[in-house]
ZARO-890456 format. One record per residue (C-alpha): residue number from 1; residue in one letter; x, y, z. Coordinates in steps of 0.1 Angstrom, whole numbers. Layout:
<sites>
  resi  resn     px     py     pz
   NUM     A      X      Y      Z
...
</sites>
This chain:
<sites>
  resi  resn     px     py     pz
     1     X    930    858    535
     2     X    922    822    526
     3     X    898    809    500
     4     X    869    786    508
     5     X    870    789    546
     6     X    880    826    547
     7     X    900    820    579
     8     X    932    841    584
     9     X    966    823    582
    10     X    976    844    612
    11     X    946    844    636
    12     X    946    872    661
    13     X    956    864    696
    14     X    926    873    719
    15     X    945    872    752
    16     X    942    902    775
    17     X    978    898    788
    18     X    988    933    780
    19     X    960    949    800
    20     X    969    966    833
    21     X    943    970    860
    22     X    943   1006    871
    23     X    924   1025    898
    24     X    920   1054    875
    25     X    904   1034    847
    26     X    878   1021    872
    27     X    870   1054    888
    28     X    868   1079    860
    29     X    850   1082    827
    30     X    876   1105    812
    31     X    888   1096    777
    32     X    925   1096    773
    33     X    939   1117    744
    34     X    948   1096    713
    35     X    984   1084    712
    36     X   1009   1107    695
    37     X   1030   1090    668
    38     X   1065   1104    667
    39     X   1077   1082    639
    40     X   1103   1100    618
    41     X   1113   1125    645
    42     X   1147   1127    662
    43     X   1151   1127    699
    44     X   1186   1136    709
    45     X   1208   1113    688
    46     X   1180   1088    681
    47     X   1158   1088    650
    48     X   1125   1070    656
    49     X   1120   1046    627
    50     X   1089   1026    636
    51     X   1063   1023    663
    52     X   1065    989    681
    53     X   1038    992    707
    54     X   1021   1015    732
    55     X   1009   1011    768
    56     X    995   1030    797
    57     X   1027   1050    803
    58     X   1045   1052    770
    59     X   1051   1042    734
    60     X   1081   1021    723
    61     X   1098   1028    689
    62     X   1125   1011    669
    63     X   1151   1038    666
    64     X   1185   1044    650
    65     X   1215   1061    667
    66     X   1222   1088    641
    67     X   1260   1089    647
    68     X   1269   1052    643
    69     X   1237   1037    629
    70     X   1231   1013    658
    71     X   1195   1001    663
    72     X   1179   1007    697
    73     X   1145   1007    713
    74     X   1132   1040    726
    75     X   1104   1043    752
    76     X   1086   1077    752
    77     X   1063   1089    780
    78     X   1029   1098    766
    79     X   1028   1136    762
    80     X    995   1139    780
    81     X   1012   1124    811
    82     X   1043   1145    810
    83     X   1027   1174    829
    84     X   1023   1151    860
    85     X   1055   1152    879
    86     X   1046   1120    899
    87     X   1041   1101    866
    88     X   1073   1114    852
    89     X   1091   1103    883
    90     X   1076   1068    880
    91     X   1086   1067    843
    92     X   1122   1075    851
    93     X   1121   1052    881
    94     X   1118   1022    857
    95     X   1151   1031    840
    96     X   1169   1036    873
    97     X   1155   1004    888
    98     X   1167    983    858
    99     X   1202    998    860
   100     X   1204    994    897
   101     X   1198    956    893
   102     X   1220    952    862
   103     X   1216    916    851
   104     X   1222    898    818
   105     X   1186    885    817
   106     X   1171    919    823
   107     X   1168    943    794
   108     X   1195    969    795
   109     X   1186   1006    796
   110     X   1216   1028    787
   111     X   1203   1064    782
   112     X   1176   1086    796
   113     X   1168   1122    786
   114     X   1142   1149    779
   115     X   1138   1164    744
   116     X   1125   1199    736
   117     X   1088   1201    741
   118     X   1088   1182    773
   119     X   1092   1148    756
   120     X   1106   1123    782
   121     X   1123   1091    769
   122     X   1148   1064    777
   123     X   1168   1042    754
   124     X   1170   1004    756
   125     X   1189    976    738
   126     X   1172    963    707
   127     X   1164    926    710
   128     X   1155    901    682
   129     X   1129    876    691
   130     X   1093    873    704
   131     X   1075    877    737
   132     X   1068    844    755
   133     X   1031    851    749
   134     X   1036    848    711
   135     X   1050    813    712
   136     X   1026    785    701
   137     X   1011    769    732
   138     X   1015    745    748
   139     X   1053    749    749
   140     X   1072    717    756
   141     X   1083    716    793
   142     X   1119    707    783
   143     X   1121    739    762
   144     X   1103    761    787
   145     X   1121    753    820
   146     X   1155    766    809
   147     X   1139    799    801
   148     X   1121    799    834
   149     X   1154    793    851
   150     X   1169    824    835
   151     X   1139    844    847
   152     X   1146    831    882
   153     X   1182    843    879
   154     X   1170    878    869
   155     X   1144    879    897
   156     X   1169    868    923
   157     X   1192    897    912
   158     X   1162    921    915
   159     X   1151    908    948
   160     X   1186    911    963
   161     X   1185    948    953
   162     X   1152    952    971
   163     X   1131    953    939
   164     X   1099    934    933
   165     X   1087    934    897
   166     X   1050    930    905
   167     X   1038    926    869
   168     X   1054    895    855
   169     X   1034    879    827
   170     X   1042    863    793
   171     X   1044    896    775
   172     X   1071    908    799
   173     X   1093    878    793
   174     X   1111    882    759
   175     X   1126    852    742
   176     X   1157    863    723
   177     X   1167    843    692
   178     X   1203    834    685
   179     X   1217    820    653
   180     X   1239    793    668
   181     X   1228    791    705
   182     X   1196    781    723
   183     X   1171    810    728
   184     X   1176    831    759
   185     X   1153    852    780
   186     X   1151    889    791
   187     X   1128    902    818
   188     X   1112    935    808
   189     X   1089    963    819
   190     X   1098    973    855
   191     X   1073   1001    853
   192     X   1052    986    881
   193     X   1082    976    902
   194     X   1084    984    939
   195     X   1118    993    953
   196     X   1122    992    991
   197     X   1140   1024   1000
   198     X   1155   1034   1034
   199     X   1130   1062   1038
   200     X   1101   1037   1032
   201     X   1090   1057   1001
   202     X   1069   1035    978
   203     X   1080   1045    943
   204     X   1047   1033    929
   205     X   1025   1054    951
   206     X   1025   1081    925
   207     X   1015   1057    898
   208     X    981   1040    891
   209     X    991   1007    876
   210     X    987    978    901
   211     X    994    947    880
   212     X    976    923    857
   213     X    948    904    876
   214     X    953    869    863
   215     X    990    869    874
   216     X    987    888    907
   217     X    995    870    939
   218     X    966    870    965
   219     X    985    893    988
   220     X    989    917    960
   221     X    952    916    952
   222     X    945    923    988
   223     X    968    954    989
   224     X    991    938   1014
   225     X   1029    943   1014
   226     X   1046    921    988
   227     X   1080    906    985
   228     X   1098    884    960
   229     X   1073    856    966
   230     X   1047    876    947
   231     X   1070    875    916
   232     X   1075    837    921
   233     X   1037    833    921
   234     X   1034    854    888
   235     X   1061    834    872
   236     X   1044    801    881
   237     X   1011    814    866
   238     X   1030    823    835
   239     X   1047    788    834
   240     X   1013    771    839
   241     X    997    791    811
   242     X   1025    786    786
   243     X   1029    749    793
   244     X    992    741    792
   245     X    975    768    771
   246     X    952    779    799
   247     X    954    798    832
   248     X    954    781    866
   249     X    927    805    877
   250     X    906    820    849
   251     X    899    853    867
   252     X    928    853    892
   253     X    929    833    924
   254     X    913    859    946
   255     X    884    864    922
   256     X    879    826    921
   257     X    879    825    959
   258     X    852    852    960
   259     X    831    840    931
   260     X    834    802    929
   261     X    807    781    944
   262     X    830    751    952
   263     X    866    745    962
   264     X    892    765    944
   265     X    923    748    931
   266     X    940    745    897
   267     X    942    712    879
   268     X    977    697    880
   269     X    994    707    847
   270     X   1001    671    838
   271     X    964    664    838
   272     X    959    690    811
   273     X    990    680    791
   274     X   1002    645    799
   275     X   1037    651    786
   276     X   1044    674    815
   277     X   1063    655    842
   278     X   1042    652    874
   279     X   1072    664    894
   280     X   1071    697    875
   281     X   1033    699    882
   282     X   1041    696    919
   283     X   1067    725    917
   284     X   1043    748    899
   285     X   1014    740    923
   286     X   1036    748    953
   287     X   1046    781    937
   288     X   1009    789    932
   289     X   1001    785    969
   290     X    976    810    982
   291     X    997    818   1013
   292     X   1031    833   1004
   293     X   1048    814   1032
   294     X   1038    781   1015
   295     X   1056    790    983
   296     X   1094    788    976
   297     X   1112    813    997
   298     X   1135    826    970
   299     X   1137    827    932
   300     X   1168    805    933
   301     X   1150    779    954
   302     X   1122    779    927
   303     X   1148    776    900
   304     X   1165    746    917
   305     X   1131    729    920
   306     X   1123    735    883
   307     X   1156    721    871
   308     X   1154    691    895
   309     X   1119    683    882
   310     X   1132    682    847
   311     X   1165    663    854
   312     X   1153    630    839
   313     X   1142    648    808
   314     X   1173    668    799
   315     X   1180    648    768
   316     X   1152    667    750
   317     X   1163    693    724
   318     X   1162    727    740
   319     X   1152    747    710
   320     X   1121    768    704
   321     X   1105    773    670
   322     X   1109    811    671
   323     X   1123    816    636
   324     X   1097    794    619
   325     X   1067    805    638
   326     X   1042    827    619
   327     X   1039    853    647
   328     X   1049    889    650
   329     X   1086    895    658
   330     X   1088    928    675
   331     X   1122    940    687
   332     X   1111    944    723
   333     X   1085    926    744
   334     X   1074    958    760
   335     X   1043    957    739
   336     X   1022    969    768
   337     X    990    976    748
   338     X    995    963    713
   339     X    964    942    717
   340     X    948    962    745
   341     X    928    984    721
   342     X    907    954    712
   343     X    904    939    747
   344     X    886    949    779
   345     X    906    965    806
   346     X    891    949    836
   347     X    891    912    829
   348     X    917    885    828
   349     X    927    865    797
   350     X    900    840    786
   351     X    908    803    784
   352     X    921    795    749
   353     X    926    763    729
   354     X    939    755    694
   355     X    921    740    665
   356     X    932    729    630
   357     X    904    736    605
   358     X    904    714    575
   359     X    898    732    543
   360     X    878    715    515
   361     X    897    730    486
   362     X    919    703    470
   363     X    955    706    480
   364     X    948    734    506
   365     X    966    732    539
   366     X    950    732    572
   367     X    944    764    591
   368     X    954    767    627
   369     X    932    791    647
   370     X    927    800    684
   371     X    895    790    702
   372     X    876    805    732
   373     X    843    799    749
   374     X    846    762    748
   375     X    815    743    762
   376     X    799    710    757
   377     X    778    725    729
   378     X    804    744    709
   379     X    832    770    708
   380     X    842    803    692
   381     X    869    804    665
   382     X    890    836    663
   383     X    895    844    626
   384     X    894    873    602
   385     X    867    884    577
   386     X    852    874    554
   387     X    837    846    575
   388     X    823    813    564
   389     X    786    817    557
   390     X    761    809    585
   391     X    752    772    587
   392     X    784    762    569
   393     X    799    729    582
   394     X    834    730    595
   395     X    856    699    602
   396     X    885    705    625
   397     X    909    689    650
   398     X    908    703    685
   399     X    938    700    709
   400     X    925    693    744
   401     X    946    681    774
   402     X    974    671    750
   403     X    951    650    729
   404     X    938    656    694
   405     X    901    650    689
   406     X    883    652    656
   407     X    852    675    655
   408     X    825    688    632
   409     X    805    719    637
   410     X    781    744    621
   411     X    787    781    620
   412     X    759    797    640
   413     X    771    832    646
   414     X    794    860    632
   415     X    812    886    653
   416     X    827    911    629
   417     X    856    935    637
   418     X    833    964    646
   419     X    814    943    671
   420     X    846    928    684
   421     X    861    962    691
   422     X    829    972    709
   423     X    828    940    730
   424     X    865    938    737
   425     X    872    905    720
   426     X    885    890    688
   427     X    864    888    656
   428     X    854    853    646
   429     X    826    828    644
   430     X    806    808    668
   431     X    805    771    660
   432     X    780    745    673
   433     X    792    709    676
   434     X    776    683    653
   435     X    772    650    671
   436     X    801    655    696
   437     X    817    622    705
   438     X    818    609    740
   439     X    856    614    741
   440     X    852    651    731
   441     X    826    656    759
   442     X    849    639    784
   443     X    879    661    774
   444     X    858    692    776
   445     X    847    683    811
   446     X    883    677    821
   447     X    898    710    808
   448     X    869    733    814
   449     X    846    717    840
   450     X    829    750    850
   451     X    814    752    815
   452     X    810    715    808
   453     X    773    717    814
   454     X    765    750    798
   455     X    746    757    766
   456     X    767    756    734
   457     X    784    774    707
   458     X    787    812    702
   459     X    792    832    734
   460     X    762    851    745
   461     X    762    889    739
   462     X    767    895    776
   463     X    801    879    774
   464     X    813    896    742
</sites>
């Protein structure tokens, strides 16, 4: 905790990127059994040392191979799902799918088994680094594109094996840190993947997970057959989000088409972040085309376009601040629901921005926090309790469209951790702007035009 402002040094990320949209969650009121923590137990030759994360299908643990002491990651199917043969089949299908593809930029799974008591699990390589979702945004394009190119290589290998991932997003792209080499990338979580089999069996038919709405291609939303171009679309959404700090379509493209009152189309990324080359903007917008035939035909074609767009900028240092970034460093980016317990399951990630709050205590450093609900009247600062008192003045620097703008505001609302859990959001404070400048109003209209004319400050309860 921090004195004076009482804002956390490590603000909670409020994005809903880990949430899967499931038919079951929308059609039943059944409450799932609480997760079972197997920390300390031994499965086969693997002792589970620490829980890393949990999702709809299973829990991931850091484990130690008892014979040689090697560290691995073990994914365990939730016990309450183990009685369903179709779900067990889908759980094991993930391991088989990954090994069928076998690519350096896809996480390696090297053991699969069942322990006494009907505990199903598979064992993966242990990776040091962070998910792409945990890097500070926006990520410089010169640093991002090499990682995207590696993702394209992995997708090309999968697509050539007849496998479509269908749930690409920042949490499923893991940036591995190296001591002497540039960071590299692994594609994770093929639990939603569809493999085209000779007998036309859809291996996901037994499962309930369809994908993550904000990253799903329009044809996937519509329940139509998908191919590798759906993964290209999802990777483009991911690239847009990581490079600009906001999604091209806040609710997903199909939702925008259905709900928007005017034309639907994302702003070119270089409009939001001027340092992005316009050529890269064109590449991403093509990959985001509504019709799959208007996108790049293959992942390698998409890769070639990405690299060509950055060719004049290759002098930039291709390093990422992984080691110095105050973010969690889990061993595996298969954190399917680490944040989902505090987030709604049927919405897409809200738009987010960054602000540096200036503390008044002499010698105190600035505090960087994440912001949501930006409008012409104010915004919501995601921070930890205890909060600044109501009507406290806050001075902060807001990063909008690649530009820093100085702001002042007054705290007008508190959302504590109990309310945040109930409303599926991050705790924090609503702040009303004090005498916003013309430049601030102009930037808000540019980056968030659909809310540029709305009333200010703390989000209404209906949105929380």
